[in-house]
C-alpha positions in Angstrom: -91.6 39.9 -5.9 -90.1 43.0 -4.5 -86.3 43.4 -4.3 -86.5 44.3 -0.6 -88.2 41.0 0.1 -85.4 39.1 -1.7 -82.7 41.0 0.3 -84.5 40.2 3.5 -85.1 36.6 2.4 -81.4 36.2 1.8 -80.3 37.6 5.1 -83.1 36.0 7.2 -83.1 32.7 5.3 -79.4 32.3 5.8 -79.8 33.1 9.5 -82.6 30.6 9.9 -80.5 27.9 8.2 -77.6 28.8 10.4 -79.7 28.5 13.5 -81.0 25.1 12.4 -77.6 23.8 11.5 -75.9 25.2 14.6 -77.7 22.6 16.8 -76.2 19.7 14.8 -72.9 21.3 13.8 -70.1 18.6 13.9 -72.6 15.8 14.4 -72.4 12.8 12.0 -75.5 12.1 10.0 -76.1 9.1 12.2 -76.0 11.2 15.3 -78.3 13.8 13.8 -80.9 11.3 12.7 -80.6 9.5 16.0 -81.4 12.7 17.9 -84.0 14.3 15.6 -85.6 11.4 13.6 -85.5 10.5 10.0 -86.3 14.1 8.8 -83.3 15.5 10.7 -83.6 18.8 12.5 -86.7 20.7 11.7 -87.1 22.9 14.8 -84.6 25.2 16.5 -82.9 23.9 19.7 -83.8 27.0 21.7 -81.4 28.7 24.2 -83.1 31.3 26.2 -86.1 31.1 23.8 -84.0 31.8 20.7 -82.6 29.7 17.8 -78.9 30.5 18.2 -76.7 31.7 15.4 -73.1 31.1 14.7 -70.2 33.1 13.2 -71.7 32.4 9.8 -74.5 34.9 10.4 -72.1 37.3 12.2 -69.9 37.3 9.0 -73.0 37.9 6.8 -73.9 40.9 8.9 -70.3 42.2 8.9 -70.2 41.7 5.1 -73.4 43.6 4.6 -72.2 46.4 6.9 -69.0 46.6 4.8 -71.0 46.9 1.6 -73.0 49.7 3.2 -69.9 51.6 4.5 -68.3 51.4 1.1 -71.3 52.7 -0.7 -71.9 55.4 1.8 -68.3 56.7 1.7 -68.4 56.7 -2.1 -71.6 58.6 -2.2 -70.3 61.1 0.4 -66.8 61.5 -1.0 -67.3 60.7 -4.7 -65.6 58.0 -6.6 -66.1 54.3 -6.6 -66.9 52.2 -3.5 -63.9 50.3 -2.1 -65.8 47.2 -1.0 -62.7 45.1 -0.3 -61.3 47.7 2.0 -64.5 48.3 4.0 -65.5 44.7 4.2 -61.9 43.9 5.4 -62.2 46.5 8.0 -65.5 45.1 9.2 -63.9 41.6 9.4 -61.1 43.0 11.6 -63.8 44.5 13.9 -65.5 41.1 14.0 -62.3 39.3 14.9 -61.6 41.7 17.7 -64.9 40.7 19.3 -64.4 37.0 19.1 -63.5 34.6 21.9 -61.4 31.8 20.4 -62.4 28.2 21.1 -61.5 24.7 20.1 -62.9 23.7 16.7 -64.3 20.2 16.3 -63.7 19.0 12.7 -66.6 16.5 12.2 -68.9 18.7 10.1 -70.1 22.3 9.5 -73.8 22.0 9.2 -74.5 25.5 10.3 -72.6 26.8 7.3 -74.4 24.5 5.0 -77.7 25.6 6.5 -76.8 29.2 6.2 -75.7 29.1 2.6 -78.8 27.0 1.7 -81.0 29.6 3.5 -79.2 32.5 1.8 -79.9 31.0 -1.7 -83.5 30.0 -1.1 -84.3 33.2 0.7 -82.8 35.3 -2.1 -84.8 33.2 -4.7 -88.1 33.0 -2.9 -88.1 36.0 -0.6 -88.5 36.4 3.2 -92.2 36.0 3.0 -91.7 32.3 2.1 -89.6 31.5 5.2 -91.9 29.7 7.6 -92.9 31.8 10.6 -91.6 29.2 13.0 -88.1 29.9 11.7 -88.4 33.6 12.1 -90.3 33.9 15.4 -87.5 32.8 17.7 -84.5 33.8 15.7 -81.5 35.5 17.3 -80.4 38.6 15.4 -83.5 38.9 13.3 -84.1 42.6 14.1 -80.5 43.5 13.2 -80.7 41.7 9.9 -84.0 43.3 9.0 -82.4 46.7 9.5 -79.5 45.7 7.4 -81.8 44.4 4.6 -83.7 47.7 4.7 -80.4 49.6 4.5 -79.2 47.5 1.6 -82.4 48.0 -0.3 -82.0 50.9 -2.7 -85.2 50.7 -4.7 -87.3 48.4 -6.7 -86.0 47.0 -10.0 
């Protein structure tokens, strides 16, 4: 399996898991199974035709951007990449764009879905993510561009 497919799998798998989990974030297991049946949520709850993402995917994208900025600056200026500095600067940019809301503390299923998708996507690659999860996924194009930019060559 190609390295690019694993990078894309990690980013897109995490995003797909985030979009699935977002619909049931802060629901109890009982509420989720009551709404979606014994298998739980297996389809996106679409908004304007898209499976909506949360701050988890946003932070993944800002982290990837910070990695790219650090590597680019190091290549251009010489020296070692300062990943912590550049990722931190990207997080500050993210925070500036947020609208603060009230947080419900019942559960964080979008985070669980995102992390599970990141791990499975990195292990299995983007080609193993079912089309139904990629077709109507918010932010897919941006994450594919990030994956291509993170890809540096085949190992």
